[in-house]
N, C-alpha and C positions, 0 to 999 in steps of 0.2 A: 482588491481581492487577490489572493495568492493561491497557487496550487503547487504542492510539493511533488517533485519528480525525482525518482531514483532510476537510473539507467544502468543496466548491467553491461559488463564488457562483452563486445560482440564475439561470438564463438569463431568467427572467420575474419577477425579484424586484420589479419595478415594480407587479406585480399584487397584492402583499401589502399589506393595510391593517392599521394598528394603531388599535384602537378603544377608546374609553372607554364602557363599557356604562352608566355613570351619566348620560351626556349624549346618547348615540347610541341611539335606540330600535330600531335595526335588530338589535341583538345578540339580544335575546330572541326576536324573530321568526325570526331565522336558526336559533336552537336547535331550532325546530320541524322542521327538516330531518333531525334526528338523534334516533332513538328512544332512544339511549343517553344523551342529555342528562339531567342530574339537577339538583336544587335548587342544587347547588354550582357549576354552570356559570352560574347565573342572575345577573342584575344585582342582585337582592335580596341574595344572598350577597356580591357584590362591595361593596355598600354597607356591610354589616356589617364587612367587613375594613378598608375605608377609614376608617370612623368610629372603629373600635376601635383600629387600629394604624397609621393614617396611611400605608397602602400606596398605591402609584401604579398604577392599572389600566393594563395593557399587554396588551390582548386582540387576538389575531391572527385575521384573516380572510384566507384565501388563495383567489384565483380564477385561473383560466387559461382563456382563450378563452371568457369569460363563464360558465364552469362553477365551481360552488362545490366546492373541493377539501378544505377543512378549516377547523376552528375550534379555537382553543386559548386557554383562559382563564389569564392569567398576571398576577402582581402584581410590581412592582418594590419591593423593600424596601431602604431607604437608612438604614443605622445607623452611627453613629460608632464603635460597639463592634465590630460584625461585618461592616461594609462594605456596599457596594451589590451587590445580587444579584437574580436573578429566581427566583420560586417559583411553581409551578403545582400547587396553590394553597396559601397559608399556612393552617395550622390546619384542613386538610381531609384526611381520611384517604386518599382517593383521588379524583382528578379527571382522568379520562382525556382526552387529546386526542380531538377528534371529527373523524374522517376518513372520507371515502367509500371504498367498496370499491376504486374505481379511482384513488384519490387519489395524487398524487406525494408520498409521505411525506418524501422527502429535501428537497423544496421547502419544506415547513413547518418542518422542523428547521433548515434552512439560514437561513431568514428569522429564526427565533428567535435563533440564535447570532450572526447578523449584527447584530441589534438589541443583543444583549448586549455585543458588542465596541464598538459605537458609543457605548453608554452607560457603558462602563467597569465592567461587572459582574465581580465576582470569580468568581462561579459561577452556575450555573443548576440548579434541582432540579425534576424531574418527579415528582409523586406519582401514579404510574401512568404508563404510556406505552410498554409493550412493543409496542403496535400501531404505535408511531412509530419507535422506535430499536432494536428487537430485530434481531439477536442481540447487541447491545451488553451488556457486563457491567453488571448492576444494582448500585447502591450499597447497597441494603438490600432485604430481603424481609419481608413480613408476611403473616399469615393474614388472610383475610376470611371471613365466614360470612353466608350469605343464606338467608332462610326464604321458602318459597313460601306465600303467603297465600290461594291459591285454594280450598283445602279449607274446609269449615265448621269452626266453632270446636271442636266435640267431636272430630272426627278430628284436628285440629291438636294438641289436647292429648294424644290417644292416641299421636301420633307423637313425643312427647317422651320422654325417659328417665324411668324409674320415679321417680328422686329428684326430678326437676322436678315431675312430677304430684303427688307426695306433698307437696312444699313449697307448691305452689299451694293445695292443699286445706287444709293446715295453716294457712296465712295466712288463708284464708276462715273457718276455725273460730275464729281468734284475735280475731275481732270488729274487724278492721281495715276502714277505709273508704277509698275511692279517689275522688279528684277530678281530672277531666281538663278542661283549658281553656287559654286563651291570655292570661290576665290578667297584669298586672304583679305583682299580689300573689302569684300562684302562682309566677312566676319568682323573686321575692324569697325565697319559701319554699325553692325549689329551691337557690338560690345559697348559702344558709346550710348546707344539707346538703352541697353541693359543696365548700365550704371545709373542712368537717370531714373529708370523705373524702380530699381531697387531702393534708391534714396527716397522716392515717393512712398514706398511701402515700409520704410524704416528698417532696411536690411542692407548689410554690406554686400557688394557684388562679389562673385567668385573671381579669383585671380585671372588676369588676362591670359596667363600661360595655359590655363585650363581650356579656354576657347581656342587658342592657337593649336593646342594638341588635338582637339576635336576636329579642327579644320584639316590638320595634317594626316591624322591617323584614320579618320572616318570619311569626311567629306571628299577628300582627294582620292579616296579609294571607291567612290561611288556608293557610300553608305549613308548619304544624307545631303542636305543642302540648306542654304540660307535664303530666306525671302526678305527683300527690302522694298518697302513702299515709299515713294518720294512725292513730295509736293514741289514741282519743278525739280531742282537738283538736290533738295534737302531731304535727308531721311527722316520720316516721321513715324514709321512703324516697321517692325521686323519680327522674324521668327526663325527658329532653328528646328529642323526636322531630321530625325535619324531613321534609318530603315535597313532591313535585311530580310531576304526571302520575300514573303508577302505581307509582312507586318511593318507598319510605320508608327513613329512616335513623335508627338509634338513635345519637344523638350524644353524650349524657352520661347517666351514672347515678350516684347517690349515696345514702348512708344513714347512720344513726347506728350506731356500732359496738356500743353496748350493747343494741341492739334487733335484732340480726341473727337471733336465735333466733325472732323473730316472723315471719320470712320475708317482710318487706315488699317486698324487692327482687323476689322472684318474683311477688308479686301485682301490682306496678307493671308488670312486663313483660307478664304475661298480660292484664291489663285493657287495656293499650295495644295489644296484638296484636288483641284483639277490636274495639277502637275503630278501628284502621286498616282492618279488614275492613269495618266499617260505612261508612267513607269511600270504599270501593272500591279501596283500594290492593292491588296484586298481589304485591309483594315487600317484604321488610324486610331491609335490610343492617345487620348488627350492628357494623359498624366494624372497624377494623384491630386486630390482636392481635400483640404481639411474639412471635417464634418461640420465645423462651425462657419465655414466660408460659404454662406448661402448665395452670395452674389456671383462668385466664380462658378458655383455649381449650376446656377441658372444659365449662365453664359454657355457652358459646355452642353447642357441639355438642349439649348436653343438650336444647336446644329443637328439635331435629330439623332443624338447618340443614345446608346444603351448604357444604363447606369448599373454598376456593381460595386462591391466593397472589397478592398484588399486589406488583409490583416498582417500586422507586423508582430514579431515575437522577440522578446529579450530574455535571455537566460543569464542569471547572475550566478557566477561560479562560487562566490563566497557563501551564498545562501542555498546553493544547489536547487534552484527553482526558477521557473518562468515567472516574471513579474509584469504587472501593469504599469504603464507610464502615463504622463500627462502631455498632451500636445502643446508645445510651447511656441507655436507659430506666432501667437499674438501675446504681447505683454509690454512691460515698461521699456524693455530694450528697443522696441520699435520707435518709441518717442525719442530715445537717446540717439539712436543711429540717424533718425530722420532729421535731427537738428545739426548733424555734423556737416562741415564743408565736404564737397564731393572728393577732393584729393585725400582727405583724412579717412573718409569712408572706404575708399579703394584700398588704402593702406591697411585698414582693419581687416578687410576681406583677405588680403594676402597673408596676414598674420594668424587669422583665426580658423580658416576653413580646414586646414589639415588636422586640427585638433577636434573639429566638430564632425568629422566623417562618420 
């Protein structure tokens, strides 16, 4: 299904500013105007994307009559393989445009698309944005799951499904230990688990430089942590969490397949939830889930989360319209990647991800 869109030039387009949050310190200060701003809107996350994938920051600030109307974090991705395009934001499950209740939403989207035409973008993708372009047809839909962290730990555990509580207690009885921190050694432990898990799912891992940049630019600045669960000294499960303000995000999780019966994944999640509470976080977002991935959906619902749907939007500049896409999370490529030796799979990740942003 396609819906034709014609957008007129904004009458006040001269009030639109395009910022680089890595050099313009106003961006992070302006984020304070929006309670919905997350760690993914921040200049720290922008630096991770630029260092890891050579993206070009194209962040929009919209004013009218000295009123702040909206902010939108966007990266320009320029690839010889997939072309030049705008993405808000690459490798980010959802990054909603930030608009005031009385904002002129058409002004922001018009400025965005005018920029795309001027730069020769093939397309523009919004990872979230129903508040900006609704009722436009979304390109993709995903589940998201959010956990309210305000109750005490014991009530939180009681709010989980029976199987989740049972698996947490089983992991505790299995003599597993948990380490939570922001060190480079913990991130290296996690990355090895990540590579093994991606191979199991038939996907190349993101480059190690991406995780090192997360550790340097976010974790070392108090904007996240790594959780590693060990059987004796051996890492068997791990997770990466990012946070800013009162909102936390479960960004990555991994484990060794032969140790799944020890329930290290459940212990990593539970200990991380308790740690987030100690830090004063109020919500935990479990990230996006493909509509077709019922197993992962049930796992996240098992923690007592509230389910919602995030919508993506893709504008094709050649056709001048928003288009629907197909979720390509599963396919023949999973079987091909799954059969590759791990070193080759890691090499593929280093070669492919900047083109797939």
